[in-house]
LOBA-280024 format. One record per residue (C-alpha): residue number from 1; x negated, y negated, z; residue in three letters. Coordinates in pm, 1 decimal. Last residue first. Example, Ala and Ser with C-alpha at 12.3 -4.5 7.8 and 13.67 -1.06 7.14 Angstrom:
  nr        x        y        z rest
   2  -1367.0    106.0    714.0  Ser
   1  -1230.0    450.0    780.0  Ala
***
This chain:
  nr        x        y        z rest
 330   6412.0  -3894.1   7800.2  Asn
 329   6208.6  -3880.4   8119.0  Arg
 328   5946.0  -4107.1   8267.8  Ile
 327   5858.1  -4045.1   8631.1  Gln
 326   5837.7  -4368.3   8825.6  Gln
 325   5630.9  -4680.5   8855.5  Arg
 324   5800.1  -5011.9   8942.2  Arg
 323   5473.6  -5187.4   9021.3  Gly
 322   5488.7  -5491.2   8794.1  Leu
 321   5218.5  -5323.0   8587.8  Phe
 320   5434.6  -5025.9   8501.0  His
 319   5766.1  -5200.6   8442.4  Lys
 318   5594.5  -5457.9   8221.0  Phe
 317   5412.9  -5196.4   8016.0  Ile
 316   5723.8  -4978.6   7981.0  Leu
 315   5933.7  -5248.9   7818.3  Trp
 314   6208.1  -5015.2   7699.0  Lys
 313   6179.6  -4637.0   7717.7  Ser
 312   6263.2  -4395.6   7432.5  Gln
 311   6138.1  -4601.8   7137.8  Tyr
 310   6186.9  -4604.1   6761.2  Phe
 309   6537.7  -4738.1   6728.6  Lys
 308   6540.2  -4916.6   6393.4  Lys
 307   6439.5  -4620.8   6177.1  Lys
 306   6214.6  -4728.5   5892.3  Gln
 305   6301.5  -4655.9   5528.5  His
 304   6119.5  -4721.7   5202.8  Asn
 303   5784.1  -4626.0   5349.7  Gln
 302   5499.0  -4865.9   5421.5  Arg
 301   5171.4  -4745.4   5270.7  Leu
 300   5120.3  -5053.9   5053.9  Lys
 299   5127.7  -5271.1   5366.7  Trp
 298   4849.3  -5064.8   5520.7  Thr
 297   4626.9  -5119.7   5219.1  Gly
 296   4674.0  -5496.9   5233.2  Pro
 295   4629.2  -5504.3   5615.4  Leu
 294   4311.7  -5296.7   5645.0  Gln
 293   4083.2  -5597.0   5688.1  Gly
 292   4330.4  -5765.8   5921.3  Tyr
 291   4341.4  -5452.9   6139.3  Phe
 290   3961.3  -5435.0   6147.4  Gly
 289   3953.4  -5802.3   6246.8  Phe
 288   4188.2  -5725.0   6533.1  His
 287   3991.8  -5416.4   6636.6  Ala
 286   3663.1  -5606.3   6630.0  Arg
 285   3803.8  -5861.2   6877.3  Val
 284   3934.7  -5582.1   7102.6  Val
 283   3597.8  -5402.1   7084.9  Ala
 282   3424.2  -5729.4   7180.2  Trp
 281   3615.5  -5730.9   7507.1  Leu
 280   3523.3  -5365.1   7556.6  His
 279   3153.0  -5431.8   7488.5  Pro
 278   3165.1  -5729.3   7733.8  Phe
 277   3216.3  -5521.8   8047.1  Gly
 276   3463.2  -5275.4   8196.5  Gln
 275   3667.8  -5479.6   8446.7  Lys
 274   3606.5  -5838.8   8339.4  Val
 273   3581.9  -5768.0   7966.2  Gly
 272   3870.3  -5522.4   7977.5  Phe
 271   4092.3  -5786.1   8141.3  Tyr
 270   3986.8  -6048.8   7885.6  Ile
 269   4061.1  -5802.8   7606.0  Gly
 268   4398.7  -5716.5   7759.7  Ala
 267   4499.9  -6082.6   7743.9  Val
 266   4398.3  -6097.9   7378.0  Gly
 265   4575.7  -5766.5   7316.1  Asp
 264   4893.6  -5919.9   7458.2  Leu
 263   4872.6  -6200.4   7202.3  Cys
 262   4820.8  -5957.7   6913.4  Leu
 261   5109.7  -5752.5   7050.4  Arg
 260   5342.9  -6052.5   7042.3  Phe
 259   5252.5  -6127.3   6679.4  Phe
 258   5304.2  -5764.0   6577.1  Ile
 257   5635.5  -5757.1   6763.6  Leu
 256   5768.6  -6080.0   6616.4  Trp
 255   5714.4  -5979.1   6254.1  Ile
 254   5797.3  -5606.8   6265.5  Leu
 253   6124.0  -5633.6   6457.1  Lys
 252   6280.9  -5809.2   6157.0  Pro
 251   6225.0  -5573.2   5977.2  Phe
 250   6152.2  -5206.9   6043.9  Pro
 249   5832.7  -5069.3   6201.6  Leu
 248   5633.0  -4790.8   6032.6  Asn
 247   5331.0  -4929.5   5848.0  Lys
 246   5281.4  -5245.0   6050.6  Leu
 245   5322.6  -5043.5   6370.0  Met
 244   5061.5  -4786.5   6265.9  Met
 243   4817.9  -5058.8   6163.8  Ser
 242   4848.5  -5219.9   6507.3  Leu
 241   4802.2  -4885.2   6683.1  Asn
 240   4503.2  -4800.3   6466.8  Asn
 239   4317.5  -5121.7   6549.6  Arg
 238   4392.0  -5096.0   6922.9  Ile
 237   4309.7  -4726.0   6962.1  Asn
 236   4000.8  -4738.2   6740.5  Leu
 235   3844.2  -5035.9   6918.5  Phe
 234   3912.9  -4901.2   7268.3  Thr
 233   3767.4  -4565.1   7161.4  Lys
 232   3455.8  -4744.1   7037.5  Gln
 231   3430.5  -4915.1   7376.0  Ala
 230   3411.2  -4568.2   7533.7  Ser
 229   3572.0  -4536.6   7878.5  Gln
 228   3773.0  -4223.2   7786.3  Lys
 227   3452.7  -4065.9   7653.5  Asn
 226   3453.3  -3993.0   7282.3  Leu
 225   3403.2  -3643.9   7140.3  Thr
 224   3483.3  -3400.9   7422.7  Gly
 223   3680.5  -3660.1   7617.4  Gly
 222   3947.7  -3406.8   7709.2  Gly
 221   3917.2  -3067.3   7881.5  Val
 220   4257.0  -2943.8   7762.3  His
 219   4455.8  -2655.6   7911.4  Tyr
 218   4734.2  -2492.0   7709.8  Val
 217   5099.9  -2419.1   7776.0  Lys
 216   5403.2  -2255.8   7617.0  Ala
 215   5760.2  -2254.1   7753.6  Lys
 214   5736.6  -2629.7   7809.1  Gly
 213   5824.5  -2685.6   7445.8  Thr
 212   5804.4  -3024.5   7277.8  Tyr
 211   5965.5  -3128.1   6950.9  Phe
 210   5927.4  -3370.4   6659.5  Ile
 209   6221.8  -3406.6   6423.0  Lys
 208   6246.1  -3498.7   6053.6  Lys
 207   6452.5  -3769.5   5882.2  Gly
 206   6184.2  -3940.6   5672.0  Ser
 205   6132.5  -4211.0   5936.1  Asn
 204   6078.0  -3931.9   6188.4  Ile
 203   5804.9  -3780.3   5968.0  Leu
 202   5637.6  -4120.5   5930.1  Arg
 201   5642.0  -4165.2   6307.1  Trp
 200   5493.6  -3817.3   6352.5  Cys
 199   5210.5  -3904.8   6112.7  Leu
 198   5140.5  -4233.9   6291.9  Asp
 197   5138.6  -4058.6   6628.5  Ile
 196   4898.9  -3792.6   6491.3  Glu
 195   4661.6  -4062.3   6361.1  Glu
 194   4666.1  -4221.7   6705.7  Gln
 193   4290.7  -4174.1   6760.9  His
 192   4022.9  -4086.2   6501.7  Ala
 191   3908.9  -4195.6   6153.0  Phe
 190   4216.9  -4424.1   6123.6  Phe
 189   4138.9  -4478.3   5754.6  Arg
 188   4211.7  -4109.0   5696.4  Ala
 187   4586.0  -4165.8   5746.0  Asp
 186   4681.9  -3810.3   5831.1  Phe
 185   4844.7  -3578.0   5579.9  Gly
 184   4987.9  -3696.7   5249.1  Asn
 183   5337.2  -3716.3   5408.0  Gln
 182   5462.1  -3432.0   5184.5  Glu
 181   5133.3  -3261.4   5272.9  Trp
 180   5203.5  -3234.5   5644.8  Phe
 179   5566.9  -3148.4   5579.8  Asp
 178   5468.4  -2854.9   5357.4  Lys
 177   5216.7  -2734.0   5618.1  Ser
 176   5477.8  -2718.5   5893.0  Arg
 175   5315.1  -2864.0   6201.6  Ile
 174   5169.8  -2747.3   6533.5  Phe
 173   4943.3  -2999.4   6708.8  Phe
 172   4730.5  -2897.2   7004.7  Cys
 171   4479.3  -3178.8   7066.5  Cys
 170   4666.7  -3397.3   6817.7  Gly
 169   4949.6  -3448.5   7065.2  Ser
 168   5306.2  -3442.4   6938.5  Ala
 167   5495.0  -3766.3   6888.0  Trp
 166   5844.3  -3906.1   6947.3  Phe
 165   5995.8  -3624.7   7149.8  Ile
 164   6286.7  -3381.3   7107.3  Glu
 163   6326.5  -3139.1   7394.1  Thr
 162   6239.0  -2794.9   7525.6  Glu
 161   6219.9  -2787.0   7904.8  Asp
 160   5945.0  -2695.7   8150.0  Asp
 159   5881.2  -3066.8   8206.6  Tyr
 158   5969.1  -3098.6   8576.7  Gln
 157   5798.8  -2766.7   8651.8  Gly
 156   5591.1  -2913.2   8932.0  Lys
 155   5301.5  -3028.5   8715.0  Asp
 154   5132.9  -3313.3   8900.2  Glu
 153   5176.1  -3646.0   8727.0  Glu
 152   4898.9  -3846.4   8563.4  Leu
 151   4838.4  -4221.7   8578.1  Glu
 150   4595.6  -4358.2   8319.2  Asp
 149   4855.9  -4521.5   8088.8  Phe
 148   5176.6  -4335.9   8177.8  Val
 147   5131.8  -3958.5   8188.4  Arg
 146   5378.4  -3680.5   8278.4  Gly
 145   5615.7  -3753.1   7994.0  Arg
 144   5378.1  -3925.5   7762.2  Cys
 143   5270.0  -4273.7   7655.5  Tyr
 142   5226.5  -4466.5   7331.7  Pro
 141   5253.3  -4847.8   7336.0  Tyr
 140   5464.4  -4979.0   7046.8  Gly
 139   5616.4  -5274.1   7233.6  Leu
 138   5951.5  -5104.5   7298.7  Asn
 137   5782.2  -4791.1   7430.3  Asp
 136   5653.5  -4477.4   7262.3  Ile
 135   5694.4  -4110.3   7355.9  Leu
 134   5463.6  -3806.7   7354.3  Gly
 133   5535.7  -3470.4   7514.7  Gly
 132   5475.0  -3320.6   7858.2  Gly
 131   5100.3  -3402.8   7873.6  Ala
 130   4991.0  -3520.1   7526.7  Gly
 129   4632.9  -3636.5   7562.7  Ala
 128   4598.4  -3740.4   7929.3  Phe
 127   4632.3  -3392.3   8076.6  Glu
 126   4904.4  -3289.7   8319.6  Phe
 125   4803.4  -3187.1   8669.5  Tyr
 124   4785.6  -2849.0   8847.9  Gln
 123   4497.9  -2737.6   8625.4  Pro
 122   4263.8  -3018.5   8734.8  Arg
 121   3952.0  -2959.7   8520.6  Asn
 120   4141.0  -2793.7   8234.8  Tyr
 119   4413.2  -3057.5   8253.1  Ser
 118   4756.4  -2947.4   8133.3  Leu
 117   4922.5  -2973.8   7793.2  Ile
 116   5275.4  -2833.9   7761.5  Lys
 115   5323.2  -2717.7   7403.1  Pro
 114   5344.0  -2940.3   7093.2  Gln
 113   5575.6  -2916.4   6795.2  Val
 112   5592.2  -3070.7   6447.4  Ala
 111   5836.5  -3067.1   6154.7  Ser
 110   6166.3  -2967.6   6315.7  Ile
 109   6438.1  -3006.8   6048.7  Ser
 108   6427.6  -2632.6   5971.6  Ala
 107   6567.5  -2551.0   6316.1  Asp
 106   6553.1  -2202.0   6469.8  Lys
 105   6244.5  -2074.3   6285.1  Glu
 104   6035.4  -2377.5   6385.4  Phe
 103   6153.8  -2355.0   6746.1  Leu
 102   6074.9  -1982.7   6761.0  Glu
 101   5728.8  -2053.5   6618.9  Leu
 100   5655.5  -2280.3   6914.0  Val
  99   5788.0  -2036.7   7173.2  Pro
  98   5564.9  -1756.9   7034.3  Gly
  97   5233.5  -1943.7   7009.7  Ile
  96   5118.3  -1994.6   7370.7  Trp
  95   5218.8  -1638.3   7458.9  Asn
  94   4900.8  -1575.1   7663.6  Glu
  93   4705.6  -1892.7   7727.3  Thr
  92   4492.5  -2135.0   7527.3  Val
  91   4185.9  -2318.7   7655.4  Glu
  90   4126.8  -2638.4   7459.3  Val
  89   3786.8  -2803.0   7401.7  Asp
  88   3769.9  -2714.5   7029.8  Ser
  87   4079.9  -2920.1   6960.2  Asn
  86   4357.7  -2726.8   6787.9  Leu
  85   4545.1  -2816.5   6471.4  Leu
  84   4807.6  -2542.7   6450.1  Cys
  83   4921.0  -2516.6   6090.9  Tyr
  82   5234.6  -2344.9   5963.4  Tyr
  81   5324.0  -2187.0   5628.3  Glu
  80   4966.3  -2078.0   5557.8  Asn
  79   4789.5  -2221.9   5249.7  Thr
  78   4452.7  -2338.6   5383.4  Ile
  77   4196.2  -2487.2   5141.6  Glu
  76   4344.5  -2837.8   5143.6  Gln
  75   4331.5  -2817.3   5522.8  Leu
  74   3959.7  -2894.0   5516.7  Gly
  73   3972.1  -3237.4   5360.9  Glu
  72   4276.2  -3373.2   5544.9  Asn
  71   4146.0  -3226.1   5871.4  Tyr
  70   3816.0  -3407.4   5840.5  Gly
  69   3985.8  -3726.0   5725.5  Gly
  68   4188.2  -3757.3   6044.6  Ala
  67   3929.4  -3633.5   6293.5  Phe
  66   3628.8  -3810.2   6142.0  Gly
  65   3512.5  -3755.8   5783.2  Tyr
  64   3172.5  -3619.0   5885.3  Asn
  63   3017.4  -3509.5   5555.7  Lys
  62   3029.7  -3226.2   5299.1  Asn
  61   3310.2  -3045.5   5481.3  Asn
  60   3251.5  -2673.0   5532.4  Lys
  59   3540.0  -2430.7   5580.0  Ile
  58   3473.6  -2124.5   5798.0  Ile
  57   3706.9  -1827.9   5847.1  Lys
  56   3679.9  -1667.4   6190.7  Val
  55   3666.5  -1286.3   6183.2  Pro
  54   3279.8  -1299.4   6191.4  Pro
  53   3269.9  -1459.9   6537.8  Phe
  52   2923.8  -1404.9   6692.3  His
  51   2671.4  -1437.5   6410.5  Arg
  50   2869.8  -1638.7   6158.9  Ser
  49   2999.8  -1869.2   6430.7  Leu
  48   2653.3  -1928.2   6579.3  Phe
  47   2503.4  -1999.1   6238.2  Ala
  46   2778.0  -2250.0   6170.9  Leu
  45   2748.4  -2424.7   6507.0  Ser
  44   2368.8  -2457.6   6496.4  Asp
  43   2364.9  -2836.4   6545.6  Asp
  42   2382.2  -3092.8   6264.2  Thr
  41   2753.3  -3055.1   6199.9  Ser
  40   2904.2  -3155.1   5864.0  His
  39   3266.3  -3170.3   5980.3  Asn
  38   3301.9  -2793.0   6015.0  Asp
  37   3656.5  -2671.8   5963.2  Ile
  36   3697.1  -2362.0   6179.0  Val
  35   3976.1  -2124.9   6083.3  Tyr
  34   4176.8  -1863.5   6270.7  Val
  33   4453.1  -1670.4   6092.9  Asp
  32   4742.7  -1586.9   6323.7  Ala
  31   4900.9  -1266.9   6450.4  His
  30   4631.7  -1189.4   6708.3  Gln
  29   4632.6  -1534.0   6863.5  Ser
  28   4577.6  -1463.3   7235.2  Phe
  27   4237.8  -1291.8   7216.9  Gln
  26   4109.4  -1497.9   6923.8  Leu
  25   4188.5  -1827.4   7096.6  Val
  24   4043.4  -1694.7   7421.6  Gly
  23   3713.1  -1606.0   7251.8  Pro
  22   3705.8  -1954.4   7089.9  Leu
  21   3699.4  -2138.8   7424.9  Phe
  20   3347.7  -2132.0   7568.0  Lys
  19   3133.3  -2053.4   7263.8  Glu
  18   3334.3  -2291.9   7050.2  Leu
  17   3296.7  -2567.5   7310.3  Trp
  16   2920.8  -2516.1   7328.2  Asn
  15   2886.1  -2513.6   6945.4  Arg
  14   3062.8  -2847.5   6917.4  Gly
  13   2833.6  -3035.9   6680.1  Asn
  12   3140.5  -3143.5   6481.8  Trp
  11   3420.4  -2891.3   6472.2  Asn
  10   3780.9  -2910.7   6359.1  Leu
   9   3973.6  -2606.7   6479.6  Ile
   8   4252.0  -2466.0   6263.4  Val
   7   4497.4  -2203.0   6382.7  Ile
   6   4676.8  -2081.3   6069.7  Ala
   5   5027.1  -1946.2   6119.8  Leu
   4   5247.9  -1746.4   5881.1  Lys
   3   4992.0  -1465.8   5855.2  Asn
   2   4859.3  -1371.5   5512.0  Gln
   1   4889.5  -1010.1   5399.6  Met
***
């Protein structure tokens, strides 16, 4: 009999992460099916899995589709009611699944859920990718409860609640499979970064809810594929964020906000160039041209309805850089 939940790990040359963290996933996920989607690895990941983890089901992609496309391809073969898309560099804990499934069973309008995400290397602190639940500010900049830009809060129980959020982190992303496919999955053009925010935004525009539970927790290493300082990551984040806003923002906010963000990105590019070097400045330029290149396709993907109030905190970037830093709550 098939379990309700499928835990699905996307792998690309990640044998070391699988060796380190997959035993814990199997130990604490006894009532779930565990899958590894291999994104055309060139290391010995598949042989290692077959030899050491025979209960794990393997799906082989015929090329590296990136995070977004890789999941879209592999998940077509998985028919469980719920998916948990789990990064290979995540350590799970006892009872990390139960509170999430309880939320799904309690409210059919909840489409996606994330647990508390702490740092594997600094366990007392929240982790960059998700922390205490994802939000978005009035300019379209994503942030989290427990993390604003690069500043991380210590976990003192301040986010042990269960609450509605704007986006759930892709490093540990629970979602109803029917809702995933009703939205045609991730936008594969994103390749990686912010594809989960875009999907959550589309779900919200369609009347669904995204939730966080502090009753479950995992520990994330982070930077397993692209280093936080990678110029390619800068490119993907800026291009994908602009495309996401064009796809999901309502009129008339769309016109002025996109223009304003393009100007702010120019300022940010100069800052990146001075602080991190020319490759990051060039990444901002490439991101803008990448956004323009995708513009016709992005416009076609706009939904019929966009919610007007899409943020939880106004003007976060200005508050942050003007020095008025504080904990961000709903």
